[in-house]
C-alpha positions as CSV (number, residue, x, y, z in Angstrom):
1,X,-0.2,0.1,0.2
2,X,1.3,3.6,-0.5
3,X,1.8,5.7,1.3
4,X,1.0,9.7,-0.2
5,X,0.9,13.2,1.2
6,X,-0.8,16.2,0.0
7,X,0.8,19.8,0.9
8,X,-1.0,22.5,0.5
9,X,-0.1,26.3,2.2
10,X,-2.1,28.1,3.9
11,X,-3.6,31.1,1.7
12,X,-0.2,32.0,0.5
13,X,-0.3,35.1,-0.7
14,X,-1.9,36.6,2.1
15,X,0.2,34.5,4.2
16,X,3.4,35.7,2.8
17,X,2.8,39.4,2.7
18,X,1.6,38.9,6.5
19,X,4.4,37.4,6.6
20,X,6.9,40.3,5.2
21,X,4.9,42.8,6.3
22,X,4.9,41.5,10.6
23,X,1.7,44.9,11.2
24,X,-0.5,42.5,9.0
25,X,-0.7,39.9,12.0
26,X,-4.2,39.4,13.0
27,X,-5.4,41.7,10.5
28,X,-8.0,40.3,6.8
29,X,-5.9,41.0,4.5
30,X,-7.0,40.8,0.7
31,X,-4.5,39.9,-1.9
32,X,-5.7,40.8,-6.4
33,X,-9.2,42.6,-5.8
34,X,-7.9,45.6,-6.0
35,X,-10.3,47.5,-8.2
36,X,-14.1,46.7,-8.9
37,X,-13.0,44.7,-12.2
38,X,-10.8,42.7,-10.1
39,X,-10.4,39.6,-8.6
40,X,-9.6,38.2,-5.0
41,X,-6.7,35.9,-5.9
42,X,-6.5,34.7,-2.0
43,X,-7.0,36.6,1.3
44,X,-6.0,36.0,4.9
45,X,-8.4,34.0,7.2
46,X,-8.8,36.8,8.8
47,X,-10.7,37.6,5.9
48,X,-12.5,34.5,5.2
49,X,-14.8,35.1,8.3
50,X,-16.6,37.9,6.6
51,X,-17.0,35.6,3.9
52,X,-14.3,36.2,1.2
53,X,-13.5,33.8,-1.1
54,X,-10.7,33.6,-3.9
55,X,-12.5,34.0,-7.5
56,X,-14.4,36.9,-5.9
57,X,-15.3,40.0,-7.7
58,X,-13.3,42.9,-5.6
59,X,-16.5,44.8,-5.3
60,X,-18.4,42.5,-3.6
61,X,-15.0,41.5,-1.4
62,X,-15.4,45.2,-0.4
63,X,-18.9,45.1,0.9
64,X,-18.5,41.7,2.7
65,X,-14.6,43.0,4.3
66,X,-15.4,46.9,3.9
67,X,-11.5,47.4,6.5
68,X,-10.6,44.5,5.0
69,X,-6.5,45.4,3.5
70,X,-5.7,45.1,-0.2
71,X,-2.9,44.1,-1.5
72,X,-1.9,44.3,-5.2
73,X,-1.1,40.4,-6.3
74,X,3.5,40.2,-5.9
75,X,3.9,37.0,-8.4
76,X,7.6,37.5,-8.4
77,X,7.8,37.5,-4.0
78,X,5.7,34.3,-4.2
79,X,7.7,32.1,-7.2
80,X,10.5,33.2,-4.5
81,X,9.3,31.9,-1.8
82,X,6.8,28.7,-3.5
83,X,11.0,27.7,-5.0
84,X,11.5,27.7,-1.4
85,X,9.3,26.0,0.0
86,X,9.4,23.4,-2.8
87,X,13.2,22.9,-1.4
88,X,12.5,21.3,1.5
89,X,10.1,18.8,-0.5
90,X,12.4,17.6,-2.8
91,X,15.0,17.2,0.1
92,X,12.6,14.5,1.4
93,X,11.9,12.9,-1.8
94,X,12.0,13.1,-5.8
95,X,8.6,11.7,-5.6
96,X,7.1,15.1,-6.1
97,X,4.1,16.3,-7.7
98,X,4.0,20.2,-7.8
99,X,0.0,21.2,-8.4
100,X,0.0,24.7,-8.9
101,X,2.9,26.7,-6.7
102,X,1.5,26.1,-3.1
103,X,0.4,22.7,-3.1
104,X,1.4,19.0,-4.3
105,X,2.1,16.0,-3.9
106,X,4.9,13.9,-2.6
107,X,4.4,9.9,-2.7
108,X,7.4,8.8,0.6
109,X,6.4,4.8,0.2
110,X,9.9,3.9,-0.2
111,X,11.0,5.8,3.1
112,X,11.5,4.3,6.0
113,X,10.6,7.0,8.5
114,X,6.6,6.6,8.7
115,X,4.6,8.8,6.7
116,X,3.6,11.0,10.0
117,X,7.0,11.7,10.9
118,X,8.0,13.1,7.3
119,X,5.0,15.4,7.5
120,X,5.7,17.2,10.5
121,X,9.5,17.6,9.7
122,X,7.9,19.4,6.5
123,X,5.7,21.5,8.5
124,X,9.4,22.2,11.0
125,X,11.5,22.7,8.6
126,X,8.3,25.4,6.2
127,X,8.4,27.5,8.9
128,X,11.6,27.9,10.4
129,X,13.3,28.5,6.7
130,X,9.5,30.5,5.7
131,X,7.8,31.8,8.4
132,X,5.0,30.1,7.1
133,X,2.3,27.2,7.6
134,X,0.7,23.9,5.8
135,X,-1.4,21.9,6.4
136,X,-0.9,17.9,5.3
137,X,-3.4,15.1,4.1
138,X,-1.8,11.7,4.4
139,X,-3.6,8.6,3.2
140,X,-3.2,5.2,1.2
141,X,-4.1,7.8,-2.3
142,X,-4.1,11.1,-4.0
143,X,-7.9,11.7,-3.5
144,X,-7.9,10.9,0.2
145,X,-4.3,12.4,0.8
146,X,-5.8,15.5,-0.6
147,X,-9.5,15.5,1.3
148,X,-6.6,14.6,4.7
149,X,-4.9,17.8,3.7
150,X,-8.8,20.1,3.7
151,X,-9.7,18.2,6.9
152,X,-8.6,20.8,10.1
153,X,-7.0,24.1,7.8
154,X,-5.2,26.1,9.1
155,X,-1.3,24.7,9.6
156,X,-3.7,21.1,9.7
157,X,-1.9,17.4,9.5
158,X,-4.6,14.9,8.8
159,X,-4.5,10.9,8.4
160,X,-6.8,8.7,6.9
161,X,-6.4,4.9,6.7
162,X,-8.4,2.1,4.6
163,X,-10.3,0.6,8.2
164,X,-12.1,4.4,8.7
165,X,-14.3,4.5,5.5
166,X,-15.8,4.6,4.4
167,X,-17.5,6.2,8.1
168,X,-15.6,9.0,8.3
169,X,-16.7,9.8,4.5
170,X,-20.1,9.5,4.2
171,X,-20.8,13.3,6.6
172,X,-19.3,15.0,4.7
173,X,-20.4,17.0,1.2
174,X,-21.1,15.6,-2.4
175,X,-18.4,19.0,-3.5
176,X,-15.5,17.6,-1.5
177,X,-15.0,14.3,-4.1
178,X,-12.8,15.7,-6.9
179,X,-14.9,15.5,-9.9
180,X,-18.1,16.8,-8.1
181,X,-18.4,20.8,-9.4
182,X,-21.5,23.2,-9.4
183,X,-22.6,22.1,-11.4
184,X,-23.2,18.6,-11.0
185,X,-23.6,18.8,-7.7
186,X,-26.9,20.9,-7.7
187,X,-28.2,18.3,-10.1
188,X,-27.4,16.1,-7.6
189,X,-28.9,18.2,-4.8
190,X,-32.1,18.3,-6.8
191,X,-32.4,14.6,-7.1
192,X,-31.8,14.7,-2.9
193,X,-27.7,13.9,-3.0
194,X,-26.3,16.3,-0.4
195,X,-23.1,13.9,1.1
196,X,-21.7,11.2,0.7
197,X,-24.1,9.5,2.8
198,X,-26.3,9.6,-0.2
199,X,-24.8,9.5,-2.8
200,X,-23.4,5.9,-1.4
201,X,-26.0,5.1,-1.9
202,X,-26.3,5.4,-5.5
203,X,-25.6,1.9,-8.1
204,X,-22.1,2.3,-10.5
205,X,-24.4,2.0,-13.5
206,X,-26.6,5.2,-12.5
207,X,-23.0,7.4,-12.0
208,X,-21.9,6.2,-15.1
209,X,-25.6,7.2,-16.9
210,X,-25.4,10.2,-15.4
211,X,-21.1,11.0,-15.8
212,X,-20.3,8.6,-18.0
213,X,-16.1,7.9,-17.7
214,X,-15.9,10.2,-14.9
215,X,-18.8,8.5,-12.8
216,X,-17.3,6.1,-12.3
217,X,-14.1,7.1,-10.4
218,X,-16.3,9.1,-8.1
219,X,-18.0,5.4,-7.3
220,X,-14.5,4.2,-6.6
221,X,-13.5,6.9,-4.8
222,X,-16.0,7.0,-2.2
223,X,-15.1,3.4,-1.6
224,X,-11.0,4.7,-1.2
225,X,-10.3,3.5,-4.8
226,X,-8.0,5.8,-7.0
227,X,-5.7,4.0,-8.8
228,X,-3.7,7.3,-9.6
229,X,0.1,7.4,-8.6
230,X,2.8,10.5,-8.2
231,X,3.8,11.5,-11.4
232,X,7.3,13.0,-10.8
233,X,7.6,15.2,-14.4
234,X,4.4,16.2,-15.1
235,X,4.4,17.6,-17.6
236,X,2.8,21.3,-18.3
237,X,0.9,22.1,-21.6
238,X,0.8,25.6,-22.4
239,X,2.9,28.8,-21.1
240,X,0.3,31.9,-20.8
241,X,0.6,35.6,-19.1
242,X,-3.2,37.6,-19.7
243,X,-4.5,41.2,-17.5
244,X,-7.3,42.5,-17.0
245,X,-7.5,46.5,-18.0
246,X,-8.8,48.7,-15.7
247,X,-10.4,50.7,-18.4
248,X,-11.5,48.8,-21.9
249,X,-9.7,50.1,-24.7
250,X,-9.4,49.5,-29.0
251,X,-5.8,50.9,-29.1
252,X,-3.9,48.7,-31.2
253,X,-0.7,50.1,-29.9
254,X,-1.7,49.5,-26.2
255,X,-2.3,46.2,-26.8
256,X,0.7,45.3,-28.3
257,X,3.0,46.5,-25.4
258,X,1.2,44.2,-23.6
259,X,1.3,41.4,-25.4
260,X,5.2,42.1,-25.7
261,X,5.9,42.5,-22.3
262,X,4.3,38.7,-22.1
263,X,6.1,37.6,-24.5
264,X,9.0,38.5,-22.7
265,X,7.5,37.3,-20.1
266,X,7.0,33.8,-21.4
267,X,10.2,33.6,-23.2
268,X,12.0,33.5,-20.1
269,X,9.6,30.6,-17.9
270,X,11.1,28.3,-21.6
271,X,14.8,29.4,-21.2
272,X,14.4,27.8,-17.7
273,X,11.9,24.9,-18.2
274,X,14.6,24.3,-21.3
275,X,11.3,24.0,-23.7
276,X,10.6,25.5,-27.1
277,X,6.6,25.9,-28.8
278,X,5.8,26.1,-32.0
279,X,2.1,26.9,-30.8
280,X,0.9,31.2,-30.2
281,X,-2.3,32.1,-28.7
282,X,-4.1,35.8,-28.7
283,X,-6.9,35.5,-26.3
284,X,-9.1,38.9,-25.7
285,X,-12.6,39.5,-23.9
286,X,-14.7,42.4,-24.9
287,X,-16.2,44.4,-22.6
288,X,-19.3,42.7,-22.7
289,X,-17.6,39.3,-22.0
290,X,-17.3,37.5,-25.4
291,X,-14.6,35.4,-25.6
292,X,-12.6,34.8,-28.5
293,X,-8.9,33.0,-29.0
294,X,-6.6,33.0,-32.5
295,X,-4.2,30.6,-32.2
296,X,-1.5,29.6,-35.5
297,X,0.9,27.1,-35.6
298,X,4.7,27.0,-37.2
299,X,6.8,25.0,-38.6
300,X,9.7,25.9,-36.5
301,X,10.2,25.9,-32.6
302,X,10.4,29.0,-30.9
303,X,11.3,30.5,-27.4
304,X,13.0,33.9,-28.3
305,X,10.9,37.0,-26.9
306,X,11.4,39.0,-30.4
307,X,9.6,35.8,-32.9
308,X,6.6,35.3,-30.2
309,X,5.7,38.5,-30.4
310,X,6.4,38.9,-34.1
311,X,3.4,36.2,-34.6
312,X,1.3,37.2,-31.7
313,X,1.2,40.9,-32.9
314,X,0.5,39.9,-36.3
315,X,-2.5,37.7,-35.0
316,X,-3.8,40.8,-33.4
317,X,-3.7,42.7,-36.3
318,X,-5.8,40.4,-38.1
319,X,-8.6,40.5,-35.5
320,X,-11.5,42.7,-35.8
321,X,-11.7,44.9,-32.8
322,X,-15.3,46.2,-33.1
323,X,-15.9,46.5,-29.8
324,X,-13.7,47.1,-26.3
325,X,-11.3,45.1,-24.7
326,X,-10.8,44.5,-21.0
327,X,-8.4,41.4,-21.6
328,X,-5.8,40.5,-23.3
329,X,-3.9,37.1,-22.7
330,X,-1.1,35.5,-24.8
331,X,0.1,31.2,-24.7
332,X,2.4,29.3,-26.3
333,X,1.6,25.8,-26.4
334,X,2.7,22.0,-28.5
335,X,6.3,21.4,-26.7
336,X,9.6,20.3,-27.5
337,X,12.0,19.8,-25.6
338,X,15.3,22.0,-26.3
339,X,18.1,19.1,-26.1
340,X,15.9,17.5,-28.5
341,X,15.6,19.5,-31.2
342,X,19.2,19.8,-31.3
343,X,19.6,16.7,-31.9
344,X,17.5,16.6,-34.8
345,X,19.4,19.4,-36.6
346,X,22.1,17.6,-35.6
């Protein structure tokens, strides 16, 4: 049986701000959402008490927490701290699967120490080196480990053993199950399914008719079955940047400046990742919230900011701008490893 740890830094962006600015400790810190058009990236637990949550529009967060301290996103700083934390993970094991800047799975099956000892070591080291807390879940599969890490946040540690199932899961809401989103939950609520205990009563065939292949995965997961392994080298399918404007615009020169900046940032990331790409995509959202994307796939793989920008600029020139733009984004995809590409030339 495997031993899998799921680690999740607590209110990461807000916690970094409170660490860097001690005067903010104990106060409702909200990162992002400064303008009425912006959205909350994350917030401290003090702000969550007022009902503020991630992805909430800024104007709504201000209504719920008028005395909240709204701060800009400092992604460069958060990445620095994230690297410090992930260094600790990799000191423990090479079998690390990053999920995001503040979240990862670790497979510690082959280590000599008990998973709880490893988890406490990680918590102590992260606190000592960064001053941050994280919540950890331990179980024999990924679904249960992630569920456990949410159990007693912040600074939590929870173990879910096989013999605890299914009783430990029965009282949980169906939204706790990976694979059940808002829409699916609403449909299930409409037929009287609110908890995992209710869900356990549904036949496998019904869930498969209802959700297809995902229905079978849900049926298995709530019974403690999840065959997914930790994937240390998770392939990144795209690299992108986007921004929402304070005021809508139809100024192509302004849009080009953003594309040029995005191209530089994306090129730097590609250099670090040692990858090349040959599909460039420009995304735009109009003033009436319509999304438009246009892609171009070229014959050669590229990574320089100039080449990325030139293609993105050409795509922009092809777009008929009948409405003002509120968001612009740039993404590269269809990757190849730089070393592989060099060998093909040889």
